[in-house]
C-alpha positions as CSV (number, residue, x, y, z in Angstrom):
1,M,152.8,149.6,153.7
2,H,150.8,150.8,156.1
3,S,150.8,149.4,160.0
4,I,147.9,149.9,162.3
5,D,148.3,149.1,165.9
6,V,145.4,147.9,167.3
7,K,145.0,148.0,171.7
8,L,141.8,146.5,172.8
9,Q,141.6,145.5,177.2
10,Q,142.2,142.0,175.9
11,G,145.8,142.5,174.7
12,A,146.8,143.8,171.4
13,Y,147.4,143.0,167.4
14,Q,148.7,144.8,164.4
15,I,146.7,144.9,160.5
16,R,148.5,145.3,157.9
17,V,147.5,147.3,154.9
18,G,149.3,147.7,151.2
19,A,149.3,147.2,147.7
20,G,151.3,143.7,147.4
21,L,150.6,142.1,150.8
22,V,148.4,138.7,149.3
23,S,152.2,137.7,147.6
24,R,153.8,138.3,151.0
25,L,152.0,137.4,153.8
26,H,153.2,133.8,153.7
27,D,156.9,136.1,154.7
28,E,155.0,138.4,157.1
29,L,153.2,135.4,159.0
30,A,156.8,133.8,159.0
31,S,158.4,137.2,160.3
32,A,155.8,137.3,162.9
33,G,157.3,133.9,164.3
34,L,154.3,132.2,163.1
35,R,155.1,128.5,162.0
36,E,152.9,126.2,159.1
37,P,150.8,125.2,158.5
38,Y,148.9,128.7,157.4
39,F,145.0,128.2,157.9
40,L,143.8,131.9,157.1
41,I,139.9,132.2,157.6
42,S,138.0,135.2,155.6
43,Q,134.6,136.2,153.7
44,P,133.2,135.9,151.0
45,R,133.9,139.3,149.4
46,V,138.0,139.2,150.2
47,L,137.6,135.8,148.3
48,K,136.6,137.2,145.3
49,A,139.2,140.4,145.4
50,A,142.3,138.3,146.3
51,G,140.9,134.2,146.7
52,A,142.6,132.7,143.9
53,Q,145.6,133.7,145.1
54,L,145.6,132.5,148.4
55,K,143.6,129.5,147.9
56,R,147.4,128.7,145.5
57,K,149.4,129.1,148.9
58,F,147.2,128.5,152.2
59,Q,144.5,126.9,153.1
60,V,141.8,129.2,153.1
61,I,138.2,128.8,154.8
62,S,134.8,130.8,154.1
63,I,132.5,132.3,156.8
64,P,129.9,134.2,156.4
65,D,129.8,138.2,156.9
66,G,129.4,139.5,159.5
67,E,129.4,139.5,163.9
68,R,128.0,136.7,164.4
69,A,130.3,134.6,162.4
70,K,133.0,135.5,164.6
71,T,131.7,133.3,167.4
72,L,132.8,129.4,168.0
73,S,129.1,128.9,169.5
């Protein structure tokens, strides 16, 4: 697994990339200090590839592709 640090003016976060990460996602979220219930927000192309596995473990919400779908307004 690889970690990529993303630094922004408003803060920072980490992206994790690697084979088998979906099967370890629950443990990764817990080790980051996050608590259940988990809600995953994703896009159709990602869900097409890994959606069945994710939906067995988490509540998954699909949003359209593109930056316009990533706003609350």
